[in-house]
C-alpha positions as CSV (number, residue, x, y, z in Angstrom):
1,M,17.6,25.9,75.9
2,G,13.9,26.0,76.7
3,T,14.4,25.4,80.4
4,V,14.9,27.1,83.6
5,V,18.0,27.5,85.7
6,S,18.2,27.8,89.3
7,F,21.1,28.8,92.0
8,D,20.9,27.8,95.3
9,F,23.8,29.0,97.7
10,R,24.7,28.0,101.0
11,G,26.9,29.4,103.9
12,G,26.6,33.1,102.5
13,N,26.1,34.6,99.0
14,P,28.8,34.4,96.6
15,P,31.6,36.8,95.8
16,A,30.3,40.1,94.1
17,G,29.9,39.4,90.2
18,A,30.1,35.6,90.4
19,L,26.5,34.8,89.9
20,E,26.0,37.4,87.5
21,R,28.9,36.2,85.3
22,A,27.6,32.5,85.2
23,I,24.3,33.9,84.2
24,A,25.4,35.6,81.5
25,W,27.6,32.5,80.5
26,L,24.4,30.5,80.3
27,H,22.6,33.3,78.0
28,E,25.7,33.4,75.8
29,V,25.2,29.6,75.4
30,D,21.9,29.8,74.6
31,A,22.3,32.3,71.9
32,R,24.9,30.4,70.5
33,F,23.3,26.7,70.4
34,S,19.8,27.3,70.6
35,P,18.0,25.2,67.8
36,Y,15.0,27.6,68.7
37,L,16.3,30.6,67.8
38,P,16.8,31.4,64.0
39,D,19.8,33.3,64.4
40,S,22.1,31.0,66.6
41,E,25.1,29.4,65.2
42,I,23.2,25.7,65.6
43,S,20.0,27.1,63.6
44,R,22.7,29.0,60.6
45,L,24.7,25.3,60.6
46,V,21.2,23.8,59.8
47,D,20.0,25.9,57.2
48,G,23.6,26.1,55.8
49,T,24.5,29.9,56.5
50,L,27.4,29.0,58.7
51,A,29.8,26.7,57.9
52,E,31.2,24.1,60.7
53,R,34.7,25.4,59.9
54,D,33.6,28.9,60.8
55,A,31.7,28.2,63.8
56,H,32.7,29.4,67.4
57,P,35.3,27.1,69.1
58,D,32.7,26.1,71.6
59,V,30.7,24.8,68.9
60,C,33.1,23.0,67.4
61,A,34.2,21.6,70.8
62,V,30.7,20.5,71.7
63,L,30.1,18.9,68.5
64,A,33.4,16.9,68.5
65,M,32.3,15.5,72.1
66,C,28.8,14.8,70.6
67,D,30.8,13.2,67.8
68,A,32.8,10.9,70.2
69,L,29.8,9.9,72.1
70,R,28.2,8.7,69.0
71,V,30.7,6.4,68.2
72,D,30.9,5.5,71.7
73,S,27.4,4.6,72.0
74,D,27.2,2.9,68.5
75,G,24.6,5.7,67.0
76,A,22.5,5.5,70.1
77,F,23.3,9.4,70.5
78,D,23.9,11.1,67.3
79,A,23.7,15.0,67.8
80,R,24.0,15.0,63.6
81,R,20.2,13.7,63.4
82,W,19.0,14.0,66.8
83,S,15.8,16.2,66.3
84,S,12.5,14.7,65.3
85,D,13.2,16.0,61.8
86,G,16.7,14.3,61.7
87,R,18.7,17.8,61.8
88,L,21.5,18.6,63.8
89,D,20.8,19.3,67.4
90,P,23.5,19.0,70.4
91,S,20.9,19.9,73.0
92,G,21.3,16.3,74.3
93,L,25.0,17.2,75.2
94,V,25.1,20.8,75.5
95,K,23.0,21.8,78.8
96,G,24.9,19.7,80.9
97,W,28.2,21.2,79.5
98,A,27.2,24.5,79.9
99,V,25.9,24.1,83.4
100,Q,28.9,22.3,84.5
101,R,30.8,25.3,83.2
102,A,29.0,27.7,84.9
103,A,29.4,25.4,88.3
104,D,33.2,25.3,87.6
105,E,33.1,29.1,87.0
106,L,31.6,29.7,90.4
107,D,34.2,27.0,92.0
108,A,37.0,29.0,90.5
109,A,35.4,32.2,92.3
110,G,35.7,30.4,95.5
111,V,32.1,29.5,96.2
112,R,32.0,26.0,98.2
113,D,28.6,24.9,98.9
114,F,26.0,25.4,96.1
115,A,23.8,23.7,93.6
116,I,22.6,24.3,90.2
117,G,19.5,22.9,88.9
118,A,18.6,22.9,85.1
119,G,15.5,21.3,84.0
120,G,15.8,18.6,86.3
121,D,19.8,18.3,86.3
122,I,21.7,18.9,89.0
123,V,25.4,19.7,89.8
124,A,26.0,19.8,93.6
125,R,29.1,20.9,95.1
126,G,30.1,20.8,98.8
127,E,27.2,20.4,101.5
128,P,24.0,21.8,102.2
129,E,24.6,21.9,106.0
130,L,28.0,20.7,107.9
131,G,28.2,16.7,107.6
132,R,25.1,16.4,105.3
133,A,25.0,15.6,101.6
134,W,22.8,17.0,98.8
135,R,19.5,15.0,98.8
136,V,18.4,14.6,95.2
137,G,15.0,13.2,94.5
138,I,14.4,10.9,91.1
139,R,10.5,11.7,90.4
140,H,7.8,8.9,90.8
141,P,7.2,8.6,87.1
142,R,3.3,8.5,87.4
143,E,2.9,10.9,90.7
144,A,4.6,14.5,90.6
145,D,4.5,15.0,94.0
146,H,6.2,11.7,95.2
147,V,9.7,10.2,94.5
148,A,10.6,6.8,93.7
149,A,14.4,7.3,95.1
150,V,16.7,9.5,96.6
151,L,20.7,10.3,95.8
152,A,22.8,11.7,98.4
153,V,25.5,13.5,96.8
154,T,28.5,15.5,97.4
155,D,30.7,17.3,94.7
156,L,28.7,15.2,92.0
157,A,26.1,15.7,89.0
158,V,23.0,14.1,88.6
159,A,20.7,14.1,85.4
160,T,17.6,12.1,84.4
161,S,16.0,11.5,81.1
162,A,12.4,10.6,81.3
163,T,8.8,10.9,79.5
164,Y,6.6,12.0,82.2
165,E,7.4,16.1,81.7
166,R,7.8,16.4,77.7
167,G,6.3,12.9,76.5
168,A,8.0,10.9,74.0
169,H,10.3,13.6,73.3
170,I,13.7,11.6,73.0
171,R,14.2,9.8,69.5
172,D,16.4,6.8,68.7
173,P,18.7,8.5,65.8
174,R,19.2,4.9,64.5
175,S,15.4,4.1,64.1
176,G,13.7,7.5,64.6
177,R,11.4,5.8,66.9
178,A,10.7,6.7,70.6
179,P,12.4,4.2,73.1
180,D,9.9,2.4,75.5
181,D,11.9,0.2,77.8
182,L,12.3,2.8,80.4
183,Q,9.9,5.2,82.4
184,S,12.9,7.4,83.5
185,L,16.9,6.7,83.7
186,T,18.8,8.6,85.8
187,V,22.8,9.2,85.6
188,V,25.0,10.3,88.9
189,G,29.0,10.9,88.3
190,P,31.6,14.2,88.4
191,S,30.2,16.1,85.8
192,L,27.1,17.1,84.4
193,T,28.5,17.1,80.8
194,W,28.7,13.3,80.6
195,A,25.8,12.7,83.0
196,D,23.3,14.4,81.2
197,A,24.8,12.8,77.7
198,Y,24.5,9.4,79.2
199,A,21.3,9.7,80.8
200,T,19.9,10.7,77.1
201,T,21.9,7.8,75.8
202,A,21.1,5.2,78.1
203,F,17.4,5.9,77.8
204,V,17.6,5.1,74.1
205,L,19.3,2.1,74.9
206,G,17.0,0.9,77.4
207,L,17.7,-1.4,80.3
208,D,21.0,-2.4,78.2
209,G,21.7,1.4,79.1
210,L,22.3,0.8,82.8
211,A,25.3,-1.6,81.9
212,W,26.4,1.0,79.3
213,V,26.7,3.5,81.6
214,A,28.3,1.6,84.2
215,D,31.5,0.9,82.0
216,H,32.4,4.7,82.2
217,A,34.3,5.3,85.2
218,G,33.0,7.1,87.9
219,Y,29.4,6.9,86.6
220,G,26.3,5.0,87.9
221,A,22.6,4.8,86.7
222,V,19.2,4.3,88.6
223,A,16.4,2.9,86.1
224,I,12.4,2.9,86.5
225,S,11.3,0.0,84.5
226,N,8.2,-0.3,82.8
227,D,6.9,-2.7,85.3
228,D,7.7,-0.2,88.4
229,R,11.2,-2.1,89.2
230,V,13.8,0.4,90.5
231,I,17.1,-0.9,89.0
232,W,20.7,0.5,89.9
233,T,24.2,-0.1,88.6
234,P,26.9,-1.3,91.2
235,I,28.2,2.1,92.2
236,V,24.7,3.6,93.2
237,D,24.0,0.4,95.0
238,P,22.2,1.3,98.5
239,D,25.1,-0.6,100.4
240,A,28.1,0.9,98.2
241,G,27.4,4.3,96.6
242,Y,25.1,6.9,96.6
243,L,21.5,5.7,96.7
244,E,19.8,6.7,100.1
245,M,16.6,5.1,99.4
246,A,14.5,3.3,96.5
247,A,11.3,1.4,96.2
248,R,11.3,-1.4,94.6
249,R,7.7,-0.7,93.4
250,P,7.4,3.0,92.8
């Protein structure tokens, strides 16, 4: 899906074959869903050589989730006209979904303390050390070697949408324009499937996206506004949730 995935195991190596199966799964998803590969099912749906009713069940399931999110967000997320040329592209959901499935498979194989990172999005399970949470930094929007905030998480997922790595690559499918209210928006919650998709959606919604995320049980958000404020929803308030540190002026 145009990104790099890394695995961080603590407390010993995973059972034989567990990592290999997770990697094979991610390659399978890439081959089926990548909009960059001309023979992927997504590319074939776009060019009309594959009918949606004949697509793999995973493709149908992902597109159904995308359609549900389009309704939930009043069109701020729309995989059927998400790309810059208005064509089908479920990338805003499928990456998180794929990595979450890989994490679930590792968990089922008995792996307890690990993190998977995919293009800045994280699934963290267990603990990196006894009694310590995983610490996930939210990058400073203008200084790549600094963080604007840190999330302390256990058995949670963290996903960020921003412009500082790839420029204005996110488009509002309702207008076709790049949103410009925020420098970054990070979502934390129990599943990377939805944390990733909610982060993309909320970034499009701008400052209103924080309240939209907060309406989804178990999920919270941290945003960095264009005037350098760090703003968070109640679930990640420093006194009540996951936010370990924040600088009001990043």
